[in-house]
Backbone as numpy.savetxt, mean C-alpha at the origin, in Angstrom:
# Nx Ny Nz CAx CAy CAz Cx Cy Cz
-18.42 3.58 -17.08 -17.16 4.55 -16.90 -15.95 3.71 -17.78
-15.57 4.85 -18.41 -14.38 4.79 -19.49 -13.32 3.98 -18.80
-12.66 2.82 -19.54 -10.91 2.40 -18.72 -10.32 2.97 -18.55
-10.29 4.41 -18.69 -9.15 5.64 -18.71 -9.24 5.91 -17.12
-10.53 5.92 -16.77 -11.33 6.66 -15.45 -11.03 5.29 -14.71
-11.05 4.16 -15.13 -11.30 3.17 -14.22 -9.70 2.70 -13.76
-8.61 3.17 -14.55 -7.33 3.15 -14.42 -7.05 4.03 -13.17
-7.61 5.06 -13.66 -7.30 6.24 -12.84 -7.95 6.36 -11.90
-9.22 5.56 -11.21 -9.42 5.52 -10.02 -8.46 4.73 -9.48
-8.07 3.48 -9.79 -7.77 2.11 -9.44 -6.27 2.62 -8.61
-5.54 3.98 -9.30 -4.47 3.98 -9.27 -4.27 4.86 -8.00
-5.36 6.05 -7.97 -5.52 6.71 -6.53 -5.73 5.82 -5.10
-6.45 5.08 -5.53 -6.64 4.49 -4.69 -5.88 3.31 -4.15
-5.00 2.65 -4.78 -4.00 1.93 -4.32 -3.12 3.21 -3.75
-2.31 4.05 -4.64 -1.69 5.27 -3.69 -2.29 5.78 -2.39
-3.32 5.21 -2.06 -4.39 5.89 -0.47 -4.13 4.44 0.15
-3.70 3.26 -0.26 -3.74 2.27 0.34 -2.38 1.87 1.10
-1.29 2.44 -0.10 -0.27 2.01 0.10 0.51 3.53 0.73
1.37 3.21 1.67 1.38 4.36 2.69 3.26 3.92 2.87
3.76 3.22 2.10 5.10 2.58 2.18 5.80 3.75 0.91
7.04 3.97 1.16 7.25 4.36 0.13 8.46 3.43 -0.65
9.00 3.19 -1.86 9.63 2.23 -2.13 10.67 1.38 -1.22
11.67 2.52 -0.61 12.86 2.21 -0.20 12.54 1.66 0.96
11.31 2.27 1.52 10.71 1.44 3.18 10.36 0.54 3.11
9.83 0.20 1.87 8.79 -1.41 1.86 10.28 -2.39 1.59
11.07 -1.58 0.66 12.49 -2.64 0.59 13.03 -3.21 1.75
13.27 -1.88 2.19 13.61 -2.43 3.58 13.19 -3.65 4.83
11.85 -3.27 4.70 10.89 -3.95 5.40 10.69 -5.40 5.48
11.04 -5.42 4.06 10.84 -6.76 3.16 12.11 -7.69 3.34
12.82 -7.03 3.79 14.56 -7.82 4.08 14.61 -8.48 5.77
13.58 -8.09 6.44 13.68 -8.06 8.11 13.11 -9.44 8.36
13.25 -9.89 9.62 12.78 -11.55 9.87 11.10 -11.25 10.38
10.86 -10.38 10.58 9.39 -10.19 10.98 8.79 -10.23 9.49
9.29 -9.92 8.96 8.13 -9.26 7.07 8.55 -10.76 6.83
9.60 -11.77 6.62 9.78 -12.91 6.23 9.11 -14.33 7.06
8.37 -14.10 8.20 8.02 -15.09 8.97 6.45 -14.66 9.21
5.65 -14.07 8.49 4.20 -13.42 8.44 3.40 -14.08 6.98
2.72 -14.83 7.14 1.77 -14.38 5.89 1.19 -16.13 5.71
0.56 -15.92 4.78 -0.38 -17.62 4.53 0.95 -17.66 3.21
1.30 -19.23 3.06 2.19 -19.64 1.86 1.10 -20.42 0.95
1.85 -20.89 0.02 0.75 -21.25 -1.09 0.96 -22.85 -0.75
0.14 -23.57 -1.48 0.12 -25.06 -0.53 1.28 -25.47 -1.85
1.98 -26.45 -1.54 3.42 -27.30 -1.99 4.87 -26.53 -1.76
4.62 -24.73 -1.57 5.51 -24.10 -1.30 5.82 -23.79 0.67
5.66 -24.98 1.27 5.67 -24.36 2.84 7.17 -23.77 3.39
8.33 -24.05 2.69 9.32 -23.21 3.20 9.53 -21.94 2.12
8.67 -21.51 1.42 8.86 -20.27 0.48 8.35 -19.08 0.79
8.51 -17.98 -0.13 7.82 -16.78 0.21 6.49 -16.69 0.57
5.66 -16.40 1.33 4.55 -16.09 1.72 4.17 -14.91 0.29
2.23 -15.02 0.14 1.90 -14.58 -1.05 1.85 -12.97 -0.63
1.68 -12.41 0.52 2.31 -11.05 1.06 3.62 -10.34 0.64
4.81 -11.40 1.21 6.14 -10.87 0.56 5.77 -10.76 -0.75
5.73 -12.06 -1.55 5.96 -12.09 -2.62 4.89 -10.44 -3.14
4.18 -10.09 -2.64 3.17 -8.49 -3.32 3.92 -7.75 -2.97
4.48 -7.62 -1.85 5.39 -6.27 -1.46 6.47 -6.36 -2.28
7.10 -7.25 -3.10 8.48 -6.81 -4.10 7.78 -6.42 -5.08
6.60 -6.70 -5.44 5.75 -6.27 -6.89 5.60 -5.04 -6.75
4.88 -4.50 -5.42 4.17 -3.02 -4.74 5.50 -2.50 -5.25
6.89 -2.56 -4.62 8.00 -1.28 -4.84 8.13 -1.56 -6.22
8.10 -2.59 -7.57 8.24 -2.27 -8.72 7.12 -1.21 -9.15
5.99 -1.49 -8.71 4.42 -0.61 -9.09 4.67 0.59 -8.87
5.31 1.35 -7.53 5.62 2.83 -7.24 6.54 2.77 -8.08
7.61 2.37 -8.27 8.96 3.01 -9.08 8.34 3.37 -10.36
7.37 2.82 -10.89 7.53 2.79 -12.52 6.38 4.02 -12.55
6.18 5.25 -13.80 4.85 5.65 -14.06 3.75 5.01 -14.16
2.91 6.19 -14.03 1.34 5.36 -14.04 1.41 5.06 -15.83
1.86 5.48 -16.74 2.15 5.26 -18.01 2.49 3.98 -18.49
3.40 3.78 -17.55 3.96 2.54 -17.74 3.79 1.08 -17.27
1.85 1.18 -16.50 1.78 0.42 -15.88 0.36 -0.66 -17.10
0.78 -1.68 -17.01 0.18 -2.64 -17.84 -1.40 -3.27 -17.12
-2.06 -3.54 -18.10 -3.12 -4.55 -17.06 -3.41 -5.02 -15.80
-2.19 -5.93 -15.94 -1.79 -7.00 -15.19 -1.60 -6.27 -13.78
-0.72 -5.18 -13.64 -0.29 -4.55 -13.04 -1.79 -3.62 -11.99
-2.14 -3.12 -13.09 -3.59 -2.81 -12.18 -4.71 -3.49 -11.71
-4.47 -5.04 -12.13 -5.15 -6.02 -11.42 -4.57 -6.40 -9.95
-3.11 -5.94 -9.87 -2.74 -6.53 -8.64 -2.95 -5.28 -7.95
-2.91 -4.32 -8.35 -3.15 -2.69 -7.44 -4.50 -2.73 -6.97
-5.69 -3.43 -7.47 -7.02 -3.68 -7.00 -6.89 -5.12 -6.09
-5.87 -5.67 -6.21 -6.01 -7.12 -5.51 -5.18 -6.24 -3.88
-4.32 -5.06 -4.04 -3.82 -4.74 -2.80 -4.85 -3.65 -2.23
-5.59 -2.88 -3.13 -6.51 -2.54 -2.22 -7.53 -3.25 -1.45
-8.10 -4.69 -2.13 -9.27 -5.21 -1.30 -8.23 -5.59 0.00
-7.08 -5.96 0.17 -6.19 -6.38 1.13 -6.21 -5.80 2.39
-5.81 -3.95 1.83 -5.70 -3.28 2.80 -7.18 -3.11 3.59
-8.15 -3.07 3.05 -9.26 -2.88 3.37 -9.82 -3.48 4.35
-9.66 -4.92 3.87 -9.83 -6.21 4.58 -9.28 -6.46 5.70
-8.60 -6.36 5.77 -7.29 -6.25 6.99 -7.45 -5.05 7.62
-7.22 -3.94 7.52 -8.05 -2.83 8.37 -9.00 -2.87 9.10
-10.05 -3.45 8.23 -11.63 -3.58 9.14 -11.38 -4.79 10.21
-10.32 -5.34 10.47 -10.20 -6.41 11.88 -8.98 -6.08 12.47
-8.64 -4.90 12.82 -7.57 -4.13 13.40 -8.27 -4.79 14.55
-7.18 -5.59 15.37 -6.97 -6.29 16.81 -6.96 -4.96 17.70
-7.77 -5.15 18.80 -7.50 -3.77 20.44 -6.54 -3.96 20.35
-5.83 -2.88 21.02 -4.86 -2.64 21.96 -3.39 -2.28 21.59
-2.09 -2.16 21.38 -1.20 -1.73 20.46 -0.88 -2.73 19.64
-0.88 -2.61 18.59 -0.34 -3.11 17.50 0.90 -3.21 16.75
1.94 -2.86 17.41 2.84 -2.24 16.86 3.94 -3.54 16.51
3.84 -4.75 17.27 4.34 -5.41 17.30 3.86 -7.02 16.79
3.02 -7.01 15.95 1.69 -7.91 16.21 2.05 -8.38 14.46
1.89 -9.36 14.33 1.61 -10.45 12.80 0.62 -9.77 11.87
-0.50 -9.15 12.49 -1.37 -8.53 11.71 -0.83 -7.31 11.56
0.26 -6.30 11.67 0.97 -5.45 11.27 1.49 -5.52 10.26
2.08 -6.70 10.79 4.09 -6.44 10.04 2.73 -7.37 8.53
2.17 -8.73 8.39 1.54 -8.73 7.17 1.25 -7.48 6.05
-0.07 -6.32 7.23 -0.01 -5.26 6.41 0.95 -5.13 5.77
1.74 -4.45 6.74 3.51 -3.82 6.03 3.99 -4.71 4.77
3.94 -5.70 4.59 4.38 -6.82 3.16 3.52 -6.21 2.14
2.24 -5.66 2.64 1.04 -5.41 1.58 1.61 -3.68 0.85
2.67 -3.07 1.83 2.62 -1.95 1.63 1.82 -0.95 2.50
1.14 -1.22 3.71 0.38 -0.27 4.34 0.52 -0.52 5.71
1.41 0.33 6.38 1.83 1.06 7.85 0.74 1.42 8.59
-0.10 0.41 9.35 -1.32 1.04 9.53 -1.19 1.93 11.16
0.31 2.27 11.42 0.86 3.41 12.46 0.88 4.37 11.65
0.99 4.66 10.18 1.43 5.42 9.90 -0.11 6.72 8.61
0.23 7.55 8.43 -0.82 8.39 7.89 -0.74 7.85 6.82
-2.12 8.02 5.97 -1.78 7.80 4.10 -0.71 8.38 3.78
-0.67 7.95 2.40 0.63 9.12 1.64 -0.27 9.96 0.83
0.05 11.17 0.72 -0.51 12.32 0.04 -0.88 11.95 -1.07
-2.07 12.16 -1.99 -2.47 12.11 -3.41 -1.34 12.51 -4.04
-1.45 11.49 -5.86 -0.30 12.30 -6.49 -0.45 13.47 -7.18
0.82 14.27 -7.13 0.34 15.64 -7.73 0.29 16.88 -6.36
-0.03 16.02 -5.42 -0.48 17.32 -4.14 0.77 17.51 -3.62
0.27 18.11 -2.46 1.48 18.13 -1.33 2.53 16.94 -0.63
3.54 17.12 -0.13 4.32 16.15 0.41 3.74 15.95 1.37
4.25 14.72 2.09 3.47 14.36 3.47 4.34 14.89 4.24
5.30 15.38 4.03 6.02 16.52 5.17 5.31 17.70 5.48
5.08 18.39 3.92 4.51 19.46 4.23 3.01 19.52 4.61
2.69 18.49 4.40 0.87 18.13 5.28 1.57 18.46 6.88
2.33 17.66 7.09 2.73 17.85 8.75 3.36 18.92 9.18
3.83 19.84 8.67 4.22 21.07 8.49 3.18 22.23 8.74
2.28 22.34 7.39 1.20 23.19 7.29 0.07 22.72 7.44
-0.24 21.53 8.11 -1.70 20.70 8.00 -2.40 20.71 6.56
-2.94 20.05 6.28 -3.95 19.56 5.12 -4.87 21.34 4.61
-4.86 21.47 3.49 -5.81 22.42 3.11 -7.08 22.57 3.23
-7.50 23.55 3.75 -9.22 23.64 3.83 -9.78 22.87 2.73
-10.57 22.29 2.74 -12.11 21.58 1.66 -11.95 22.37 0.74
-12.62 23.40 0.57 -12.18 24.01 -0.02 -11.54 24.57 -1.23
-10.14 24.42 -1.12 -8.92 24.98 -1.62 -8.76 23.47 -2.29
-9.12 22.56 -1.82 -8.26 21.07 -2.46 -9.18 21.11 -4.18
-8.28 20.09 -4.74 -8.45 19.95 -5.90 -9.47 18.75 -6.11
-10.29 18.68 -7.20 -11.28 17.63 -7.66 -10.58 15.95 -6.61
-11.74 15.64 -6.59 -11.29 13.93 -5.89 -10.08 13.63 -4.73
-10.27 15.14 -3.75 -8.91 15.29 -2.78 -9.80 15.28 -1.33
């Protein structure tokens, strides 16, 4: 796999894993719930959690064009993809609306109560909600 292909795949997987818009994630990161969940690095007992810090970085990634992303950005995107996949596999039973599990995922840009974001360049989430997903044979490659 060429380096460009890997970056394209990482970007696609990242946009599938992160289903919150930049403004929505920014507002979430300001809430008390957001600031009181997650693991903190040793020596930073009262500091920011790793997930909260990641959320701030994700907002910046979402606001940049793909061509402006660095290798360090792609590395962080892969970290986000892994985190979301691992934690979605640990979904607790019952209503998860007001759980630390959900809040932690939201710090990483994924609200498990929402549908995933549509792929870049495709129809908007609102359009998909109004009209439904196009038939599989009409979808482009990789969709």
